[in-house]
C-alpha positions, -999 to +999 in steps of 0.1 A: +000-001-001+017+033-011+015+065+009-010+083-011-034+058-006-028+055+033-032+094+034-066+088+016-080+064+043-102+078+071-097+070+107-121+043+110-107+027+077-070+026+091-085+012+122-103-016+107-075-024+084-050-026+114-073-047+133-078-075+105-042-073+096-034-082+135-064-108+134-050-125+102-019-135+119-026-140+155-064-142+162-081-174+165-117-185+172-130-186+208-146-213+222-183-214+211-205-206+240-242-214+242-273-198+257-309-213+260-331-207+233-368-215+233-384-197+200-373-217+172-364-196+142-378-198+104-361-203+074-373-197+037-384-226+015-371-241-016-388-258-044-386-294-046-358-310-068-373-324-098-349-350-101-324-371-079-298-373-110-279-343-099-276-356-058-268-391-075-238-374-095-227-358-064-225-387-043-200-402-070-178-373-063-185-359-096-193-320-099-209-298-126-195-262-116-194-232-133-192-239-171-172-273-163-188-306-163-179-340-146-149-325-124-133-351-102-116-338-070-108-373-059-119-395-033-116-386-006-124-351-022-093-328-024-107-293-008-076-275-020-074-285-057-083-272-088-087-303-111-095-279-142-056-268-143-043-296-121-030-273-095-032-275-057-035-249-030-006-248-004-020-259+033-004-228+050-021-203+069-048-185+044-032-150+047+001-164+032-019-179-001-012-158-030-050-164-041-044-147-075-011-162-089-026-186-115+008-199-121+008-213-085-026-218-075-045-224-106-080-207-107-092-202-070-128-195-083-129-233-090-119-245-056-140-221-039-171-231-060-166-264-047-163-254-012-195-232-009-212-265-001-238-256-022-238-296-035-246-302+001-280-284-004-287-306-034-279-337-014-297-327+016-332-322-007-326-356-020-322-369+015-286-383+015-277-378+052-250-401+053-230-386+023-235-354+036-221-361+069-191-381+051-184-352+033-188-323+062-166-340+087-141-346+059-139-311+053-136-301+090-105-322+095-091-308+061-095-272+066-091-263+104-089-227+109-065-210+096-051-234+075-059-234+034-074-212+011-110-221+017-107-192+046-089-167+021-121-150+014-148-136+036-178-139+010-166-177+004-167-184+044-205-167+040-217-189+011-207-221+030-223-208+063-258-203+039-252-237+025-246-254+060-280-235+070-299-248+042-288-283+049-298-280+087-330-266+075-337-299+054-321-327+078-318-309+114-285-307+130-267-336+117-236-332+138-227-323+171-201-298+160-223-283+132-234-251+157-194-248+167-185-248+134-212-222+124-200-201+152-163-201+141-176-190+103-199-162+123-165-153+141-145-150+112-174-129+086-177-103+115-141-099+121-133-098+085-159-079+069-149-065+035-160-030+046-132-012+028-117-042+008-147-048-014-177-030-005-199-047-031-217-079-036-187-092-008-197-072+019-234-076+009-230-116+011-211-112+044-238-091+059-265-116+047-247-145+064-240-128+093-278-120+097-288-160+087-264-171+114-275-147+139-312-154+132-311-192+129-287-200+157-301-180+185-281-204+209-248-188+201-242-159+226-230-137+198-259-145+176-281-113+187-249-092+178-245-109+144-283-103+137-282-069+142-251-060+125-257-081+095-291-068+090-277-034+092-250-042+065-282-054+044-302-025+047-273-001+041-261-018+009-296-016-004-289+021-003-255+024-014-253-003-043-285+000-062-287+030-085-322+052-084-332+034-117-328+000-100-294-012-115-268-027-094-238-004-093-215-028-107-229-022-142-227-062-144-263-077-155-252-109-136-242-093-104-274-075-106-293-105-103-270-120-078-271-087-056-312-091-061-310-127-048-290-117-016-315-091-009-347-110-014-330-140+007-327-114+036-361-102+029-376-135+034-356-145+060-364-113+079-403-118+072-405-155+084-390-142+116-411-111+123-382-086+118-396-054+104-388-049+068-384-011+057-407-001+029-376+013+013-361-020+017-390-036-004-389-007-031-355-018-039-359-052-043-390-043-066-369-017-083-342-044-089-371-069-103-383-042-126-348-038-142-347-075-148-380-073-167-368-044-187-337-059-199-352-092-208-383-085-230-371-105-258-367-136-238-326-135-224-310-108-204-280-091-221-245-101-207-227-065-199-201-069-175-187-101-156-206-135-152-188-157-130-218-183-127-222-184-092-255-184-074-274-176-043-297-204-031-333-187-031-364-193-045-371-178-081-389-146-084-421-140-099-420-132-134-431-093-140-447-078-172-428-060-195-417-025-192-417+004-215-383+011-230-369+033-206-329+030-197-316+011-168-283+018-153-274+035-186-284+006-207-307+015-236-330-005-251-348-004-287-375-031-287-396-045-315-421-076-316-391-099-315-361-082-308-343-060-280-312-042-289-291-029-264-265+002-259-243+004-231-241+042-221-236+035-182-204+041-164-179+012-166-187+004-131-185+014-091-153+023-072-124+005-096-149-011-122-138-043-110-166-063-127-171-039-156-159-044-190-141-017-212-173-016-236-184+021-237-214+025-261-212-015-271-241-033-288-259-062-280-288-078-299-312-106-286-341-118-310-367-144-297-345-156-268-311-160-288-280-140-284-273-124-320-250-098-314-229-110-282-208-100-255-182-129-252-183-132-217-160-135-189-142-170-192-120-164-163-107-141-134-070-151-131-060-168-163-041-153-189-071-144-211-089-123-184-080-089-203-089-103-236-123-109-229-131-078-209-111-054-233-124-034-257-118-055-291-138-082-274-171-059-274-194-042-304-179-007-302-149+011-317-112+011-308-086+035-316-051+025-319-058-009-308-058+004-272-087-003-245-111+024-236-092+020-201-063+004-184-064-031-167-052-027-131-048-064-120-079-086-128-103-068-106-096-031-113-091-002-140-075+030-144-085+058-167-122+048-169-143+067-198-173+089-189-200+082-210-224+112-221-258+106-239-266+132-263-300+121-276-327+096-266-358+095-283-385+063-285-417+060-305-441+036-318-421+038-352-386+045-347-360+049-319-329+074-318-299+074-296-269+093-294-239+091-272-202+098-267-171+090-244-139+104-236-121+068-234-093+080-258-091+115-251-083+139-268-100+116-294-132+112-289-161+084-299-196+093-306-222+066-317-256+071-333-282+044-333-314+046-350-338+018-350-365+014-371-392-008-355-393-047-368-369-036-400-334-028-392-311-004-371-283+022-384-253+024-366-230+055-373-197+059-355-181+094-355-144+100-343-132+133-337-096+146-326-062+155-336-038+136-362-039+101-378-051+070-361-062+033-365-096+029-360-115-007-357-152-015-352-158-049-340-189-067-345-191-100-325-220-129-332-222-166-333-242-171-366-240-148-397-278-161-406-293-145-377-281-108-391-269-091-419-241-063-412-244-041-441-217-012-447-221+016-474-213+006-513-181+017-521-167+022-486-127+023-484-124+007-450-110-030-448-134-060-439-121-092-424-142-120-406-118-140-382-130-166-354-132-154-318-145-168-289-178-171-269-180-177-232-215-184-224-206-194-187-177-191-164-147-216-177-163-228-212-153-212-246-172-218-276-167-209-313-179-172-323-169-149-350-158-111-352-168-090-384-140-059-382-141-028-402-108-010-400-091+021-414-058+044-406-069+076-413-068+116-402-096+125-383-125+135-380-137+100-395-171+083-398-185+048-408-217+032-406-237+000-409-270-013-413-280-044-390-307-064-410-325-094-397-339-100-429-328-099-466-307-069-471-308-040-495-283-016-505-271+011-482-254+044-499-234+073-484-245+102-500-224+128-482-206+133-447-237+127-420-260+115-450-270+080-457-297+065-482-311+028-478-334+010-503-352-019-493-354-050-515-392-044-515-388-007-528-391+012-497-366+040-493-349+057-462-328+086-460-308+096-427-290+133-424-271+137-390-264+173-381-277+198-357-306+181-364-316+148-371-336+142-403-354+109-411-375+105-446-389+073-458-405+070-491-430+044-495-464+033-513-481+059-493-457+085-503-430+105-482-429+108-444-402+130-428-392+131-393-371+158-374-355+157-343 
């Protein structure tokens, strides 16, 4: 930690970090002290399992985790092993383990996913008590505090505690050491809260687990304090982490769902146990749920930001009716009968943008539940391809001089994140118009216009201004060229290339995709436009700087003029119609 960062800290942060640094090395869990408790707490419900196949597979120690299938952690299970990259974390005190060192540890995310013990909940729902007991007791013997990577993240400890509470809900107190083990987890979470380290979904999940242990284990002396502290964290993070329009502040659609599920679980637990729920908290969850509905009107959510495939065990939310085309978290939607086109005009993310991507003004398209123009996904957090998947070239936007719009700083941070400004937004029954710009390449500026003609096509025009000459690349990532025609103007002088790329639909898995790239090296200003057409293409012509003409195969003609005013003119069987904005 450098002096500049130290001088920026408040006394409270300095005190918390000092206490945690001391505790890492010398603190040990106290003896679990119990008190009489008569009122049995209540836990939320889960829908029943539809099949025993998943539980049977787990009994054989074969695991489907994240995007990986049929992982073998050995018999007995090696709780410190990454079977994908064949690496094993050392069994030393957790604060000495370099968890982000891929060469030494492998992917810690894979190890931690197993050690969340959510698979034990699957076993509990199936009634496989003996297997739960065998795995749980073996885990205890192989992970004594403070030894091993499975104590190196407070959020992971929180997930494991929640899993044990679910198992206890289904099959009762299955081991005499369960309550003492939950006490150790509660002690650890309270002592190592991510208040200043990761005040995002980490701190939220830790607060939820502390609240749950405190509520469900009232016989532990510390339970009342944990319940109060955890509930305070949950309510505070609902105010801090959710934007006024309902999107989670990390600008990741996946993390939005993840956070919403944490909030929903805590709300359900509070309701079941007669704990007062502030109306503002209920409203936050409702707004988050409405945001999901607004972003999934074509049957599938877009994939902006990181998606690591983890999940919160919670009952699925009720479906919501579609919403009008209002922006959510800076994500603008153009919606027609079958499709939803998304434009990312929001910030790159909160704090250091740890789960955001360098994708300002990028576009995604979903048609009848199918991803058409794609975000290639996350793939990994600490492997060598981390920056490739989150960089600008991996997204459907413009790139200048081969640079990212922001600079990676380790796997979970960025520097120099761009500011995106929306210049124009108009939506109507016939068409939508968006214009915005960002300064990620300052003094070069990128402006993007998107015109959407309902149920017909979208015109995307990129304008680049600034000094001197630059290389410009516009990327379009997709899975199947039969889904969409990407039509440039006739006679343009940009180069065109079609290359293989990758799509990671879930963490850890890659599938083939393609990228269509238009490139040039030119003095600025420069502009380029394409039409995105789901059906048969016609002919697009650039008639003057900032002016385009499109003739459909059936004969209708469309003119677009971009200047101080935007003019759209359509000529069809009923004559000429003109719109000016």
